C-alpha positions as CSV (number, residue, x, y, z in Angstrom):
1,M,-79.3,-32.1,114.2
2,F,-77.5,-34.9,116.6
3,G,-79.9,-36.9,115.0
4,K,-79.0,-36.7,112.5
5,F,-75.8,-37.8,112.7
6,L,-76.9,-41.0,114.7
7,S,-79.4,-41.9,111.6
8,L,-76.3,-41.8,109.3
9,P,-74.8,-45.5,108.4
10,P,-71.2,-45.9,110.6
11,I,-69.1,-45.8,108.0
12,Y,-70.0,-42.2,106.9
13,R,-70.1,-41.0,110.9
14,R,-66.3,-42.3,111.3
15,V,-65.1,-40.5,108.1
16,I,-67.0,-37.2,109.1
17,L,-65.3,-37.8,113.1
18,A,-61.5,-38.3,110.7
19,V,-62.1,-35.1,108.9
20,V,-63.2,-33.0,111.7
21,L,-60.3,-34.2,114.2
22,L,-57.7,-33.4,112.1
23,A,-59.2,-30.0,111.6
24,I,-59.1,-29.4,115.0
25,C,-55.7,-30.8,114.6
26,C,-54.9,-28.8,112.1
27,I,-56.0,-25.4,113.2
28,D,-55.0,-25.9,116.6
29,T,-51.0,-25.9,114.9
30,E,-52.3,-22.3,114.1
31,F,-52.4,-21.3,117.4
32,P,-49.4,-20.5,120.1
33,K,-47.8,-22.9,121.7
34,S,-49.0,-24.2,124.8
35,R,-49.8,-27.1,126.8
36,V,-53.1,-27.0,126.4
37,S,-52.6,-26.3,122.9
38,D,-50.2,-29.5,122.5
39,T,-52.7,-31.8,125.4
40,I,-55.6,-30.5,122.4
41,C,-53.1,-31.9,119.4
42,V,-52.7,-34.8,120.6
43,V,-56.0,-36.0,122.0
44,C,-57.3,-35.0,118.2
45,L,-54.3,-37.0,116.7
46,S,-55.2,-40.1,118.8
47,A,-58.7,-39.4,117.8
48,W,-57.9,-40.0,114.4
49,Y,-56.0,-42.6,115.0
50,Y,-58.7,-44.8,116.1
51,T,-61.3,-42.9,114.3
52,V,-59.3,-44.8,110.9
53,G,-58.9,-47.6,112.3
54,L,-55.2,-48.3,112.2
55,V,-54.3,-49.1,115.8
56,R,-56.0,-52.9,115.7
57,P,-53.5,-53.6,113.0
58,T,-51.0,-51.1,115.4
59,V,-51.5,-53.7,117.8
60,L,-51.1,-56.4,116.6
61,F,-47.8,-55.2,114.6
62,F,-46.3,-54.6,117.8
63,A,-47.4,-57.6,119.4
64,F,-46.3,-59.7,116.6
65,L,-42.3,-57.8,116.9
66,L,-42.3,-57.9,121.0
67,K,-43.6,-62.1,120.2
68,V,-40.2,-62.6,117.8
69,V,-38.4,-60.2,120.8
70,F,-39.0,-62.5,123.2
71,R,-38.4,-65.2,121.0
72,Y,-35.2,-64.2,119.9
73,H,-33.4,-63.8,123.5
74,A,-34.8,-66.9,124.9
75,Y,-32.3,-68.7,122.1
76,N,-29.9,-66.4,122.4
77,D,-30.1,-66.6,126.6
């Protein structure tokens, strides 16, 4: 079964992983609150964010934002 999964094109693997991670997080929200439950939810959402492909644009946006903020503070000091 794992061999079949690895034989899929990379985009399909990413879609399957994203759906599974989001499903785990949605199921996990129905469990009682505990440290383990919260940790599983945070890990699944972080991995989902990476799998969907939003990490790189977010990092680039924050790098640009930091550059603008530091440049603004350099001119105002």
